[in-house]
C-alpha positions in Angstrom: 7.7 -13.2 -8.8 5.9 -15.1 -6.1 2.3 -16.1 -5.6 1.1 -16.1 -2.0 -2.2 -17.4 -0.8 -3.7 -18.0 2.7 -6.9 -18.2 4.6 -7.5 -16.0 7.6 -10.1 -15.8 10.3 -9.0 -12.1 10.9 -8.2 -10.4 7.7 -8.1 -6.9 9.3 -5.2 -8.1 11.5 -3.4 -10.5 9.2 -3.4 -8.5 5.9 -1.8 -5.4 7.4 0.8 -7.5 9.1 1.7 -9.3 5.8 1.8 -6.0 4.0 4.1 -4.6 6.6 6.5 -7.6 6.1 6.3 -7.0 2.3 7.2 -3.3 2.9 10.1 -4.0 5.3 11.6 -6.7 3.0 11.5 -4.5 -0.1 9.1 -6.6 -2.2 6.8 -4.9 -4.7 3.1 -5.8 -4.4 2.0 -6.6 -8.0 -1.5 -7.9 -7.2 -3.7 -8.2 -4.1 -7.1 -9.9 -3.9 -9.2 -10.7 -0.8 -12.4 -12.6 -1.0 -14.8 -13.7 1.7 -14.5 -17.4 2.6 -16.2 -19.6 5.2 -14.9 -18.4 8.6 -13.0 -15.4 7.2 -11.3 -14.5 4.0 -9.0 -15.9 1.3 -6.0 -13.6 0.4 -4.1 -13.9 -2.8 -1.0 -11.8 -3.6 1.6 -11.6 -6.3 5.0 -10.2 -5.1 8.0 -9.1 -7.1 11.6 -8.6 -6.0 14.2 -10.0 -3.7 15.9 -13.4 -4.0 14.7 -16.9 -3.0 16.3 -16.6 0.4 14.2 -13.5 1.2 11.1 -15.2 -0.1 11.8 -18.0 2.4 12.2 -15.5 5.2 8.9 -13.8 4.1 7.1 -17.1 4.2 8.6 -17.9 7.6 7.4 -14.6 9.1 3.9 -14.6 7.7 3.0 -18.3 7.9 3.3 -18.3 11.7 0.6 -15.7 12.3 -1.9 -17.2 14.7 -5.2 -17.9 13.0 -3.7 -17.9 9.5 -4.3 -21.2 7.6 -3.3 -22.9 4.4 -0.4 -20.6 3.7 1.3 -21.3 0.4 4.0 -19.5 -1.5 5.5 -20.5 -4.9 7.7 -18.9 -7.5 5.9 -18.2 -10.7 7.5 -19.8 -13.8 8.9 -17.4 -16.3 8.6 -14.4 -14.0 
């Protein structure tokens, strides 16, 4: 499983794009939280599925969205 977090100035654009990448890559969305943050929103997701290479591809595709900040993705220990 992977934990993904990012800040966005346009959650209504970035969140659907990230969810579409999740769907296309075959990940399962285990948890999704979005909270208001200064200048936009903070998004937190837990994903399940696919190997480390696919996780890297997911991070590559989502982290480059214009206006998205502080993208982080890490593998959860023991998952």
